[in-house]
C-alpha positions in Angstrom: -6.2 0.2 -261.9 -3.6 1.1 -259.8 -3.8 -0.1 -256.1 -3.9 2.7 -252.8 0.6 3.6 -252.6 1.1 4.7 -249.1 3.7 7.2 -250.0 2.7 10.5 -252.9 6.7 10.4 -253.3 9.4 8.4 -252.3 12.7 11.0 -251.8 15.3 10.3 -253.3 18.8 12.1 -252.5 22.6 12.0 -251.7 22.4 12.2 -247.0 25.2 15.4 -248.2 22.0 17.3 -249.2 20.4 16.3 -246.5 19.6 20.2 -245.5 17.8 21.3 -248.8 15.7 18.0 -249.3 14.7 18.4 -245.6 12.4 22.0 -246.7 11.4 20.9 -249.6 9.5 17.5 -247.5 8.3 19.9 -245.7 6.5 21.9 -248.5 5.6 18.8 -249.5 3.5 18.0 -246.6 1.9 20.8 -245.9 0.7 20.7 -249.4 -1.1 17.0 -248.4 1.8 14.7 -249.9 3.0 12.2 -247.7 6.6 11.1 -248.4 8.5 8.4 -248.0 12.4 10.3 -246.1 14.8 7.3 -244.5 16.6 10.3 -242.1 12.8 10.8 -241.0 10.8 7.0 -241.8 13.2 4.8 -240.9 13.2 2.9 -236.9 15.5 1.7 -234.6 15.4 -2.0 -235.6 14.1 -2.2 -239.1 15.8 -4.1 -242.7 17.2 -1.6 -244.3 17.2 -2.8 -247.5 13.5 -4.1 -247.2 12.3 -1.5 -245.5 13.8 1.0 -248.4 12.5 -1.7 -250.8 8.8 -1.9 -250.1 9.0 1.4 -249.4 9.2 2.4 -253.6 7.2 -0.1 -254.0 4.8 2.2 -252.1 4.8 5.2 -253.8 2.9 6.7 -256.2 7.0 7.8 -257.8 10.3 8.8 -256.9 11.5 12.1 -256.6 14.8 12.2 -257.5 17.1 15.2 -255.5 19.9 14.7 -259.1 23.6 16.6 -257.5 27.2 15.7 -257.6 26.6 14.3 -253.8 23.1 11.7 -254.9 25.6 10.6 -259.0 28.5 9.4 -255.7 25.1 8.1 -253.7 25.8 3.9 -254.8 22.7 4.7 -252.5 20.9 6.9 -254.4 21.8 4.6 -257.6 20.5 2.1 -256.0 16.8 3.9 -255.0 16.4 5.2 -258.3 17.3 1.8 -260.6 15.4 0.1 -258.6 12.3 2.4 -258.9 13.1 2.2 -262.4 12.6 -1.9 -262.3 9.4 -1.4 -260.8 8.6 0.9 -263.3 8.5 4.2 -260.7 8.1 7.4 -262.6 
């Protein structure tokens, strides 16, 4: 049995695509899905890398917003790789 997760989705995207990702996050929230999106969930004083990695582990799935921006973002690629090592689909 899978342990209870804090988030339904971890949203992985290139920062330049923020305006494209926000409507998706709002729609998912409207339908009752809990999402981790760095721009809305990170708090001042959070240890960035630890918070990101913990949030990936606490997500049922990762949504990768594929784009040239995401594909060239070292952070998005790290998140995607880490999620893969943790078995996220």
